Every structure is written in C-alpha cells, then in structure tokens.
N, C-alpha and C positions, 0 to 999 in steps of 0.2 A: 360544429366545435370539435377539433381534431386534438388530441390530448392521449394522455397514457391512462389505459383501463385503471379503474380502480384498486384492481388487484396488483397492478405494478406500482402505483402511488403507494399501498400499504405496506409492500415488502421493500421499498426502496433503501430506508435506513439500513435494516438488515441485510440488503444487499450489498452495501458499501462496506459494512462491519465484516461480514463473511469474506468478502474479497480480501480485506486487510488483516485477517487474522483476529478480529477484535469482538467477534461474535460470541453469544453463549451457544452451547450446543444444541436447544431448541431451534434458535432463529438460524443456524446452518443448516438443519433438516428442513426448515420451511423454506429456506433460499434456495436449497438443492432439489426439492420436489418442484417449485416454481420454475426454475430455469429450465428443469427437463421440459416442461412444455410452453416456453415462453422463450422466443428465440432473440427477440430485441434485448430482453434483461438477460439472457445468457451473455449476449455481445458485449453488455455493459459489466457484467461480471468478469467477463474476461479483460477488458479494458482497464477496470479499477485494479485488478491483479498486477497487470503490466505497469501501471502507475506506480502502484506500492513497491513492486521490486525495483522499478528505477530510482525510485526515492530512497529507499534503503541502501541500493548501491551508490549512491551520490553520498550520502550519509558516511557509510564505510570509506569512501574514497574521500572524504574531506576530512575523517577523524585521523586516517592515516598521512595525509598531506600535513596535516596539525601536528601530529605527533613527530613527524620527520623533521619540521621545521622547528618545534621545540627542541628537539635533540641537536640539530644543527646550532642553534642559537646558544644552548647550554655548553656544546663542547667549543664554541669558539671563546668562552668565557675560560674555560678550563686551560686553555692553551693560549697564553698571552703571544702576540708577534712582535 
C-alpha cells in the first residue's frame, strides 16, 4: 500500500488552512515545522497558496467587472437617449 505517511495525513487540514491564511498560529507553526522536512507537503503548500492567490485575483477581477457593469447600467439610465 502506497500512500501518504500518517504525519502528512494528520497535518493536511492545517496545511490547507495555513496556505489560505485561515489557520490558527499554532497550526501555522506545526505546518512550518512539517514542511521544513517534508518536500511533498511543501510542494502541496505552495500549490495551495498559488490556487488561493489565483482565486483571490479572480474574485477581485470579477468584482471589478461587476462594479463597472453596474456603473454603466446606472449611467445609461441617468442619460436618456
């Protein structure tokens, strides 16, 4: 049976939370200690951070597009043609 070591399975939830900025300080410390010595989890941590950054950028971009669209709709009502 090949799978993740038990220590990696135990830290997995904290790993995601730390990567997305949602972890408690103690969990962040545990994750930092773990990824210092575990290359596979370190790689996962960095991938989760990249995904979180991309999702944040997408949200910001979508919010910006929607606010421009709302403004355009509002201005077209203010200026009858």
